[in-house]
C-alpha positions in Angstrom: -49.6 14.4 -7.7 -47.6 17.0 -9.6 -43.9 17.5 -8.9 -43.2 19.9 -6.0 -41.6 23.1 -7.1 -39.3 24.0 -4.2 -39.2 27.7 -5.2 -43.0 27.7 -4.4 -42.3 26.6 -0.8 -41.9 29.3 1.8 -41.0 29.0 5.5 -44.2 30.6 6.6 -46.2 27.9 4.8 -44.1 25.1 6.3 -44.3 26.7 9.7 -48.1 26.8 9.6 -48.2 23.2 8.3 -46.0 22.1 11.2 -48.2 23.9 13.8 -51.4 22.5 12.2 -50.0 19.0 12.3 -49.0 19.4 16.0 -52.1 21.2 17.2 -54.8 20.1 14.8 -56.7 23.4 15.2 -56.5 26.4 12.8 -58.0 28.7 15.4 -55.3 27.7 17.9 -52.5 28.1 15.4 -53.8 31.5 14.4 -53.7 32.7 18.0 -50.3 31.1 18.7 -48.6 32.5 15.7 -50.6 35.8 15.8 -51.6 35.3 12.2 -55.2 36.1 11.0 -57.3 33.0 10.4 -57.9 33.8 6.7 -54.1 33.8 6.1 -53.9 30.4 7.9 -56.6 29.1 5.4 -54.7 30.5 2.4 -51.4 29.0 3.5 -53.0 25.6 4.0 -54.6 25.9 0.5 -51.2 26.8 -0.9 -49.5 23.8 0.8 -52.2 21.5 -0.6 -51.6 22.8 -4.1 -47.8 22.5 -3.9 -47.9 18.9 -2.5 -51.0 17.9 -4.6 -52.5 16.4 -1.5 -55.2 17.4 1.0 -52.8 16.8 3.9 -55.6 17.1 6.6 -59.0 15.7 7.0 -61.5 18.1 8.5 -63.3 16.6 11.5 -65.8 18.0 13.9 -63.1 18.8 16.5 -60.3 19.9 14.2 -57.9 19.0 11.3 -56.6 15.5 11.4 -53.4 14.9 9.4 -53.6 12.1 6.8 -50.9 9.6 6.0 -49.1 11.8 3.5 -48.9 14.7 6.0 -47.4 12.3 8.5 -44.6 11.4 6.0 -43.6 15.0 5.2 -44.0 16.3 8.7 -40.6 15.2 10.0 -38.8 16.9 7.0 -40.9 20.1 7.3 -40.3 20.2 11.1 -36.5 19.9 10.5 -36.6 22.7 8.0 -38.5 25.0 10.4 -36.1 24.2 13.2 -33.1 25.0 11.0 -34.7 28.3 10.0 -35.0 29.2 13.7 -31.4 28.4 14.2 -30.4 30.6 11.3 -32.5 33.4 12.7 -30.9 33.1 16.1 -27.5 33.6 14.4 -28.8 36.7 12.7 -30.2 38.0 16.0 -26.9 37.3 17.8 -25.1 39.2 15.1 -27.5 42.2 15.2 -27.6 42.2 19.0 -23.8 42.1 19.5 -23.1 44.9 17.0 -24.0 48.5 16.9 -24.7 48.6 20.6 -23.7 51.0 23.3 -22.9 50.1 27.0 -22.6 52.4 30.0 -20.1 51.0 32.5 -19.1 52.3 35.9 -15.7 51.4 37.2 -13.9 52.3 40.5 -11.2 54.9 39.8 -8.2 52.8 40.8 -9.2 50.2 38.1 -10.4 52.7 35.5 -7.4 53.2 33.3 -6.2 49.6 32.8 -9.7 48.1 32.8 -11.1 50.5 30.2 -8.2 49.8 27.9 -8.7 46.1 28.3 -12.4 46.3 27.4 -11.7 48.3 24.3 -9.0 45.8 23.2 -11.5 42.9 23.7 -14.1 44.7 21.6 -11.6 45.4 18.8 -10.2 41.8 18.8 -13.7 40.4 18.6 -14.6 42.6 15.7 -17.7 43.9 17.5 -19.3 47.2 16.6 -19.8 48.1 20.2 -19.3 51.5 21.8 -18.7 52.1 25.5 -19.0 55.0 27.8 -17.3 54.6 31.1 -17.5 56.7 34.2 -16.2 56.4 37.8 -18.4 54.5 40.2 -20.2 56.7 42.7 -22.5 55.8 45.6 -25.5 56.6 43.3 -24.4 54.2 40.6 -26.2 51.2 42.2 -29.5 53.0 41.8 -28.7 53.9 38.2 -28.0 50.2 37.4 -31.3 49.3 39.1 -33.2 51.8 36.9 -31.4 50.8 33.7 -29.4 54.0 33.3 -26.1 52.2 33.7 -25.6 48.7 32.2 -22.8 47.3 34.2 -20.8 48.4 37.2 -17.8 47.3 39.3 -17.9 48.2 43.0 -16.3 47.5 46.3 -18.7 45.8 48.7 -18.4 44.0 52.0 -21.1 41.4 51.1 -23.8 40.9 48.5 -26.6 41.5 51.0 -26.2 45.2 50.8 -26.3 45.0 47.0 -29.3 42.7 46.8 -31.3 45.1 49.0 -31.6 47.1 45.8 -34.2 45.8 43.3 -33.3 44.3 39.9 -29.6 43.6 40.8 -27.5 40.6 40.0 -23.9 40.3 41.2 -20.7 38.3 40.4 -17.9 38.3 42.9 -14.5 38.8 41.3 -11.8 39.2 43.9 -11.2 40.1 47.5 -9.4 43.4 48.1 -7.1 42.0 50.7 -4.2 44.5 50.6 -4.1 48.1 51.9 -2.4 51.2 50.5 -1.5 53.9 53.0 -1.6 57.4 51.4 -0.8 60.7 53.0 1.0 63.9 52.2 4.7 63.5 51.6 5.6 65.3 54.9 3.2 63.4 57.1 4.4 62.4 60.5 3.2 58.8 60.0 6.3 58.2 57.7 8.7 59.1 60.5 7.5 56.5 62.9 6.6 52.8 63.1 3.4 52.3 61.0 0.9 50.3 63.0 -2.9 50.4 63.3 -2.5 52.3 66.5 -0.3 55.0 65.1 -2.5 55.3 62.0 -5.5 55.8 64.3 -3.9 58.8 66.0 -4.4 60.8 62.8 -7.6 62.1 61.1 -8.8 59.4 58.7 -10.3 59.9 55.2 -12.8 57.2 54.2 -11.9 56.3 50.6 -15.4 55.4 49.4 -14.5 55.8 45.8 -15.8 52.5 44.6 -18.4 51.6 47.2 -22.0 52.0 48.1 -23.7 54.7 50.0 -22.5 55.3 53.6 -20.0 52.5 53.4 -17.3 52.4 56.1 -13.7 51.3 55.2 -12.2 48.1 56.6 -10.1 50.2 59.0 -13.0 52.1 60.3 -14.9 48.8 60.8 -11.9 47.3 62.6 -11.7 50.2 64.9 -15.4 50.0 65.7 -15.1 46.3 66.6 -11.9 46.5 68.6 -12.7 49.9 70.4 -9.6 51.6 68.8 -10.3 55.3 68.9 -10.4 56.8 65.4 -11.3 60.3 64.2 -13.1 59.8 60.8 -12.4 63.1 59.2 -14.3 62.9 55.8 -15.8 60.5 53.3 -14.3 60.9 49.9 -16.4 59.7 47.0 -14.0 61.0 44.4 -10.3 60.2 43.9 -9.3 63.8 43.1 -11.1 65.2 46.1 -9.4 62.5 48.3 -6.0 63.4 47.0 -6.5 67.1 47.3 -7.7 66.7 50.8 -4.7 64.6 51.8 -2.3 67.0 50.3 -3.6 69.9 52.3 -4.3 68.2 55.7 -2.8 65.8 58.2 -5.4 63.2 57.3 -4.4 59.9 55.8 -6.2 57.0 54.2 -6.0 53.2 53.6 -7.1 52.3 50.1 -8.1 48.6 49.6 -6.5 46.9 46.5 -5.4 43.5 45.4 -3.0 44.1 42.4 0.1 42.0 42.7 2.8 44.7 42.2 5.1 47.1 43.7 3.7 50.3 45.1 4.8 53.2 43.0 6.6 56.5 43.8 5.5 59.8 45.2 3.6 62.2 43.1 2.3 65.7 43.6 2.9 66.1 47.3 1.6 62.6 48.2 3.4 59.5 49.4 2.1 56.0 49.3 3.2 52.6 50.7 1.7 49.3 51.2 0.6 48.5 54.8 2.6 45.6 56.1 1.2 42.1 55.9 1.2 41.8 59.6 -0.9 44.9 60.2 -3.2 44.0 57.3 -3.8 40.6 58.7 -4.7 42.2 62.0 -7.6 43.9 60.2 -8.7 41.0 58.0 -8.5 38.5 60.8 -11.4 40.3 62.4 -13.4 41.4 59.4 -13.9 40.1 55.8 -12.1 42.2 53.2 -14.2 44.1 50.7 -15.0 42.3 47.5 -14.7 43.6 44.0 -18.1 42.8 42.6 -19.6 43.1 39.2 -23.2 44.4 39.2 -25.8 44.4 36.5 -29.5 44.7 36.0 -31.3 41.3 36.4 -34.0 42.4 33.9 -31.5 42.1 31.0 -30.4 38.5 30.3 -29.6 39.1 26.6 -26.6 37.7 24.8 -24.9 41.1 24.2 -24.9 41.9 27.9 -23.4 38.5 28.8 -20.7 39.0 26.2 -19.8 42.3 27.7 -19.8 40.9 31.2 -17.4 38.2 30.1 -15.2 40.7 28.4 -15.0 42.9 31.6 -14.2 39.8 33.7 -11.5 38.8 31.3 -10.1 42.4 31.2 -10.0 42.5 34.9 -8.1 39.3 35.3 -5.6 40.5 32.7 -5.1 43.9 34.4 -4.9 42.5 37.9 -1.5 40.9 37.0 -0.2 44.3 35.8 1.3 47.1 37.8 -0.8 49.0 40.3 -1.5 52.5 38.7 0.6 55.3 40.1 -1.1 58.1 42.0 -0.7 60.2 38.9 -2.5 57.6 36.8 -5.3 57.3 39.4 -5.8 61.1 39.0 -5.7 60.8 35.2 -8.2 57.9 35.3 -10.9 60.5 35.9 -10.4 61.7 32.3 -13.4 60.8 30.0 -10.9 60.1 27.2 -10.1 56.7 28.6 -13.1 55.0 27.0 -14.7 57.8 25.1 -17.3 58.5 27.7 -17.7 60.7 30.7 -17.0 60.5 34.5 -19.1 62.0 37.2 -17.6 61.7 40.6 -19.5 63.0 43.6 
């Protein structure tokens, strides 16, 4: 047997040898590897020349490896497996770079969360671009159809989300605090603020991060308890909501969970956190909405999982920061935040 010249060895030749050893059928290996049968024969001939050995004995029902083939098989198998591992690193590098993700974020989280995502991408050295927009009631369908990659929404339970095809969810945090917002001259700020006094005024449903036709926690509470409430309008866009509140006697209760002080008045609006006592009255009867991450179940690739983890990490970091002011919530509609676009309804 002549000396083996390792420069003559190639991974395809070794891979075919390993598959022939394991399956003992050139026809089967040809189909499994999607390689033409003549190329399988040429590769086997090449391997026999390199090793100076027949390697296989042709029998009626296939190729039977000889003793020499059995000796080199473990080494060849290890080389092939190592080459697959190297290829997976290459694929991971390619997949996690030069990618673009479309992400939908509820407006109150938009500014801080977008910044956190970009910082994570930069710190990880990823060549990933992101376009972000505000969540709207049509976003869930866009995720189902693959037009949006990842979204964050407010939902009461996962049942309503899983009713849409191709959807996977990850619950992040309950929104168990409520922000009362109305125009700065509203009567509500000159009296005791209770659920009953709030219900005496027109109510704007702040569905700025929820699904289609979703009712707010306060609306649901009123429906359950029989408290009369005039639901004035459903606002699916934060700027529309604020403009409507400035120019009417309507008010709203915006769910949130950031652990911070509520910020000052801005542009004719005033905000304050609903007392813990009144908030508990609502959430003792109904479950608070949940901030939920939503993505398409058809995509289980490593890049998507990395981006999901990055968003979750960014959210937990931003949730300990200050609640954005009303001015920041309005500015959050700006597409400059992540280099993408927003499309409120």
